[in-house]
C-alpha positions in Angstrom: 54.2 7.9 0.1 51.9 7.0 -2.7 54.4 8.4 -5.5 56.6 6.0 -3.7 54.7 3.1 -3.0 53.9 3.7 -6.8 57.0 3.2 -8.4 58.4 1.0 -6.5 55.9 -1.3 -7.7 56.6 -0.3 -11.2 60.0 -0.8 -10.7 59.1 -4.4 -9.8 57.4 -5.2 -13.3 60.3 -3.2 -15.0 62.9 -5.6 -13.3 60.7 -8.9 -14.0 61.0 -7.7 -17.8 64.8 -7.3 -17.5 64.2 -3.6 -18.0 65.9 -2.6 -14.8 69.1 -5.2 -13.8 71.1 -5.5 -11.1 70.1 -5.4 -7.7 66.6 -3.7 -6.4 66.2 -3.2 -2.7 62.2 -2.2 -2.2 61.5 0.5 0.5 57.8 -1.2 0.0 56.2 -0.4 4.0 58.9 2.3 5.3 57.4 5.0 3.5 56.3 6.8 6.2 59.7 7.7 7.3 61.3 9.3 4.4 57.6 11.6 4.0 57.8 12.6 7.5 61.3 13.0 8.4 62.8 14.6 4.7 59.8 17.1 4.9 60.9 18.6 7.7 64.0 19.6 5.9 65.5 22.6 4.4 66.8 22.9 0.9 70.5 23.9 2.1 70.4 20.2 4.3 72.4 17.4 3.3 71.0 13.6 3.6 73.3 10.7 3.3 70.9 7.6 2.7 71.7 3.2 2.2 70.5 1.4 -0.8 66.8 1.2 -0.2 66.8 4.8 -1.1 64.3 5.3 -3.8 61.8 6.5 -1.6 64.4 9.1 -0.1 65.6 10.3 -3.4 61.5 10.9 -4.2 61.1 12.9 -0.8 64.3 14.9 -1.3 62.5 16.2 -4.6 64.6 14.5 -7.5 62.7 14.4 -10.6 61.1 10.6 -11.1 62.6 11.1 -14.6 66.0 11.0 -12.7 65.8 8.5 -10.8 63.8 6.2 -12.9 66.9 6.9 -15.9 69.3 6.0 -13.1 67.3 2.6 -12.4 67.4 1.8 -16.6 71.3 2.5 -16.4 71.0 6.0 -18.7 72.8 9.0 -19.3 70.0 11.3 -18.6 70.1 9.6 -14.5 71.1 11.2 -11.6 74.5 9.4 -11.3 75.0 9.5 -14.5 73.4 5.9 -15.3 76.8 4.9 -13.6 75.0 4.2 -10.0 71.7 2.2 -10.5 69.7 1.4 -7.9 71.8 1.6 -5.4 73.7 4.8 -6.2 71.0 7.3 -6.3 72.9 11.1 -5.8 72.3 14.5 -6.5 74.6 16.8 -5.4 72.5 20.3 -6.4 70.0 19.0 -4.0 72.6 18.1 -1.1 71.5 14.0 -1.7 74.7 12.2 -1.4 73.8 8.9 -1.9 72.7 5.8 -1.7 75.7 3.4 -0.8 75.9 0.0 -1.7 78.4 -0.9 1.8 76.5 -1.1 4.9 76.8 1.2 7.1 79.3 3.1 4.7 77.3 6.2 4.7 77.7 6.9 8.3 81.8 8.7 8.2 80.3 10.5 5.4 77.5 12.4 7.4 80.1 12.8 9.8 82.2 14.0 7.2 79.6 16.4 5.9 78.6 17.8 9.0 82.0 18.7 10.4 82.4 20.8 7.3 79.5 22.3 8.2 80.2 23.3 11.7 83.7 24.5 10.7 82.4 26.8 7.9 79.8 28.1 10.6 76.5 26.7 8.3 72.9 26.6 9.8 72.7 23.6 8.2 71.7 20.3 9.4 72.8 16.8 8.0 70.6 13.5 7.9 71.5 10.1 7.7 69.4 7.0 6.9 70.5 3.6 7.7 69.0 0.7 9.2 69.6 -1.8 12.1 72.0 -3.7 9.9 74.2 -0.9 10.0 73.9 -0.4 14.1 75.8 -3.4 14.7 78.4 -2.7 12.4 81.7 -0.8 14.1 81.1 2.5 11.9 78.3 3.4 14.2 80.1 3.6 17.4 83.2 5.5 15.9 80.8 7.6 14.5 78.2 8.3 17.3 81.3 9.2 19.8 82.8 11.2 17.1 79.6 13.2 16.2 78.8 13.5 20.2 82.2 14.4 21.0 82.6 17.0 18.3 78.6 18.4 19.0 77.9 18.0 15.0 74.7 19.0 13.7 73.7 15.3 12.5 70.1 13.3 12.7 71.1 9.9 12.9 67.9 8.8 11.5 68.1 4.7 12.0 65.2 2.6 9.8 64.4 -0.4 12.1 62.8 -2.9 10.3 63.6 -5.2 12.3 65.7 -7.5 9.6 69.7 -7.2 8.9 69.2 -9.0 5.5 67.9 -12.0 7.0 68.8 -12.1 10.7 66.2 -10.9 12.8 67.2 -7.9 15.3 66.3 -10.3 18.6 69.2 -12.9 17.0 71.6 -9.7 16.6 71.1 -8.2 19.3 71.1 -8.3 23.3 69.1 -5.1 23.7 67.0 -4.5 20.5 66.8 -1.1 22.2 68.7 1.3 20.0 67.2 4.1 20.6 68.5 3.1 24.4 71.5 2.3 23.4 72.5 5.2 21.2 71.3 7.6 24.3 74.8 6.4 25.7 76.8 8.2 23.1 75.6 11.2 24.7 73.1 12.3 22.1 69.5 12.5 23.2 67.7 9.6 21.5 64.1 8.1 21.6 61.7 6.0 19.2 59.4 6.5 17.1 56.3 4.7 15.4 57.7 4.6 12.2 54.7 3.5 10.4 52.9 6.6 11.0 54.1 9.4 9.2 52.1 12.4 11.4 54.6 10.8 14.4 57.6 10.6 12.6 57.0 14.0 11.1 56.5 15.5 14.7 59.6 13.9 15.8 61.8 15.1 13.0 60.7 18.0 13.9 61.3 17.9 17.1 65.2 16.4 16.7 65.9 19.1 13.6 64.6 22.0 16.2 67.3 20.9 18.5 69.9 20.4 16.6 69.6 23.9 14.9 69.7 24.9 18.5 72.6 24.2 18.7 72.5 20.8 21.1 74.3 18.1 18.9 73.3 14.9 17.5 70.4 13.3 18.1 69.5 10.0 17.3 66.1 8.9 16.3 64.7 4.8 16.0 62.2 4.7 13.2 60.6 1.7 14.3 59.1 0.2 10.9 59.0 -2.8 8.7 59.8 -3.2 4.7 56.8 -5.7 3.6 59.0 -7.2 0.7 62.2 -9.4 1.0 65.4 -7.9 1.8 65.9 -7.5 -2.5 64.6 -9.1 -5.6 67.2 -11.9 -5.2 65.7 -12.9 -1.7 63.3 -16.1 -1.1 62.5 -14.3 1.9 62.6 -17.9 3.9 63.1 -16.6 7.3 60.3 -14.8 8.0 56.9 -16.7 9.0 53.7 -15.1 6.8 51.8 -13.7 10.2 54.1 -12.1 11.3 54.5 -9.7 7.7 50.6 -9.7 7.5 50.6 -8.3 11.3 52.7 -5.6 9.7 50.9 -5.2 6.3 47.9 -4.3 8.9 49.7 -1.5 10.0 50.0 -0.2 6.7 51.4 3.7 6.7 49.3 4.5 3.4 45.9 3.3 4.5 46.7 4.5 7.7 47.3 7.9 6.9 44.5 7.9 4.7 41.6 7.1 7.3 43.4 9.9 9.4 43.0 12.5 6.0 39.1 10.7 5.2 37.7 11.3 8.8 39.3 14.9 8.8 37.5 15.0 5.5 40.5 16.4 4.0 40.3 13.5 1.0 37.6 11.9 -0.4 37.2 8.6 -3.1 37.4 11.4 -5.9 40.6 13.2 -4.7 42.1 9.9 -4.0 41.5 8.6 -7.4 43.0 12.0 -8.8 46.1 11.7 -6.5 46.8 8.3 -8.3 45.7 9.1 -11.4 48.7 11.7 -11.7 51.0 9.3 -10.0 50.2 6.7 -12.4 50.5 9.9 -15.2 53.7 10.7 -14.0 55.5 7.3 -13.5 54.5 6.5 -17.5 55.9 9.5 -18.7 59.3 8.7 -16.5 59.7 5.5 -18.2 59.1 6.3 -21.9 61.4 9.3 -20.9 64.0 7.0 -19.7 63.6 4.0 -22.4 64.2 6.9 -25.1 67.4 8.1 -23.2 70.5 7.1 -24.4 73.0 4.9 -22.9 76.6 5.6 -22.1 79.0 5.3 -25.2 81.5 2.8 -24.9 84.1 5.6 -25.5 83.0 6.9 -22.6 84.0 4.4 -20.0 86.9 5.3 -19.4 85.6 9.0 -18.0 85.7 9.3 -14.2 88.1 6.4 -13.5 90.5 7.7 -10.7 93.7 5.5 -11.7 95.1 5.0 -15.2 97.6 2.5 -16.4 100.8 4.5 -17.2 
């Protein structure tokens, strides 16, 4: 969680310095979901994400150098510099995006899970998406097919309470997303998305059920983003008091306090961790700045249509 938080805080500085361009959707506040869930997966499992995916990519094991280079649009990035912040991808680690289309990852995840099921592969696919995607037509279609076909798929909804600038209560008559997901014939339950240990336990239970042949499961990780939807967002739709209330539940100090109480960490060890992370970020930035940009002559590569 410290790596994800520190990486993104540095990305804000780089964005302000115009070294990172395009859109930038920050995960700050939601780190417990990435840390708790993705740590329960095997390397053969698949992960499908949305556009707020820096934390997912880092937790999945994509090297920070490859993620940072992608943010810079350099050829050494995990998507060759063509994807940027919203399209991180690593086929070798079965990390299939990063998807800029809201709910666009859901049918992709169903397809991956279906392929694994047809091949008899003992794999689980995890699809991470937000509460805004839950309201799109892709979700009921994909939930129905996943349950109908008994697919090894974990729907992990990161409910951060806002679909861009629209509050959950203004968009959904019934805000209990887990209860509604259960109506598609799958096991579904909510979890405190600000508690890494709770997320890990819920994820472990769901993944074990899926591996055991129970079919798809749905987790509603109730969390909150501390920053605006993106750095282009003025964030005028939330009260400061509401943000402060959620910040009081910040998952990093929360877990740190638990570790201190168990005498598993102290000030010295915490400082060592932060120092190592800062050094890793510095090295990733230096590598990205020195990495080559894609030459203009290569711009027609990987294009599916050509003029004849």
